[in-house]
N, C-alpha and C positions, 0 to 999 in steps of 0.2 A: 712742589714737591709738600703735599698734604698732611695733615696728622694722620699716624698710624704708618705712614709711607718708613723705611731705611734710610737715616742722614747717611749720601755722603761723603766716606771716608778722603782727605784731604790733609797734606801736611803747609805749610806758608811758614814764608822766616816774618817773624814779631816787630815790632818797632825797634830790635837791639840788635835786629839781626839771627835772631839764636830760633834755631826748627821749632814750629809751633803744630801736634797732628792731635787731631778730633777725639781720636784713638785712646790715645794716653790721657786726654783728660777725662773721660767720660770712664775711669774704673774710679774717680775720684767723687762725682758726685755727677746731678747733670748741670752739661753746658745752654750757654744761652749764646745764640749768633744774632748777629743782628748788623745787618749788610746795611752800609751807608755809602751815599754815592759820593763823595768827595771829602778832606778832612777842611778843615776850617773857614768853608759855609756855614752861613747863619743857621738852619736847618740842622746838618749832623753835627753842630757844633753845641746847638741846643741838646740834640738827642744823647749826643757823647756825654755832655756833664748830666745830666740829668740823672744815667746811668751810674754814673759817679756819685750823685749825690747822695743815690739811696742804693749801694755797695754793698755796705752791712746787713741788709735787706735779703738779699740775693745770698751773701755770705752764711746767715739766718737759715736760709731754706737750703744748704748746701752744695749751693750751683755756684758756676764760674762765670764770668761774662766774657767776651773777644767781641769785637770790635771789628769788620772786614771792607778793605775799601781799594781802588784799583788804585788808591796812590803809593808811592815807591817807602821802601823803609826809612828814609830819610827824612819824608814829610811825613811819614806816621811816629817818627822819632818828635819831630816840631810840634806835634801835633800831642804829644802826651807828653810830652814837656811844660807844654807851654798851659795848658790845660789842669796837669796832674792826674791824668785819668787813673790811674793807679790798675788798670788790667791789660792784657794784651791788648794788640793793635794789630792788625794783620795784614800786607801786602799781597793785594792778589792782582797784582800790577798786568799780570795779560785777561782776565778776569774768568779762568778755568774753574773756579771752583763756584762763583756767582753764576757760568750759563751752568755746570752740574749741579749746580738747586731749581736750574728755572727760573733763576733771577737776570737773564741777556734780555738787552733791550732790542724793538730790534734794527736800530740805525746801529752799521759796526760805529764800535769807537764812544758809543755812550757807556755812562757809570752805570752800576748797577742798579738796580730796583731798591726802591730800601722796607727790609723785608728782615722782623726777628724772627728766628726757630728756637723755641725750646726743644730741647731732645734730653731723651731720658737715658739713666746710665745704658741701656741695655743698644743704643743706637737709635730707638724711636725715633719721631719727629711727634710732639704731643702736640705741638702749638703750632700756628704760623701764623703772623701780623703783620699784617698788611697797609701801611696808613701813608701816605710822601707827604702828608698835610700836618699830623695831628705826630708831633713827634714827642711825649712824653706819654702817646699810646703801647708804644713796644714794650718799655718799660712795665709799665703798670700791666698790663696784659700777661707778660714774661709771670712776672710774681706771682695771677692768680692760677694761670700752670701749677706753675710748679706746687703752688699752697695743694693743689688737686691729687697733683702726685702721692704726696703726704711726706 
């Protein structure tokens, strides 16, 4: 999913079990989708907490942050409760959304790759950030892409 591509539409359950769809949130402004391998792992926790820590900057840019992993709804709820994330974390248990975004790994059953997409209100991907090891780069580059959107 490269810049200029149309982001695939999806609907997944958030940590409270409520449906969350990309289309309905794009009407409010840009959306930052960050795919992470698994809740409670060291790297994913660091990444999710960094997004949490700079949520005000994303709000100032008019953007919605949302995390997505293969964890079930109950695990996403515990992850949000334990770390006070304050943004939706979605359950993509079967990996279908990750696959639609081209993030499926070659070996079946493995978690999705760690990639962030900045999606403009018109549904276009304006930035793709991929790094398995530098957790903060996802949020930092997403903010830069939002600034470029104006």
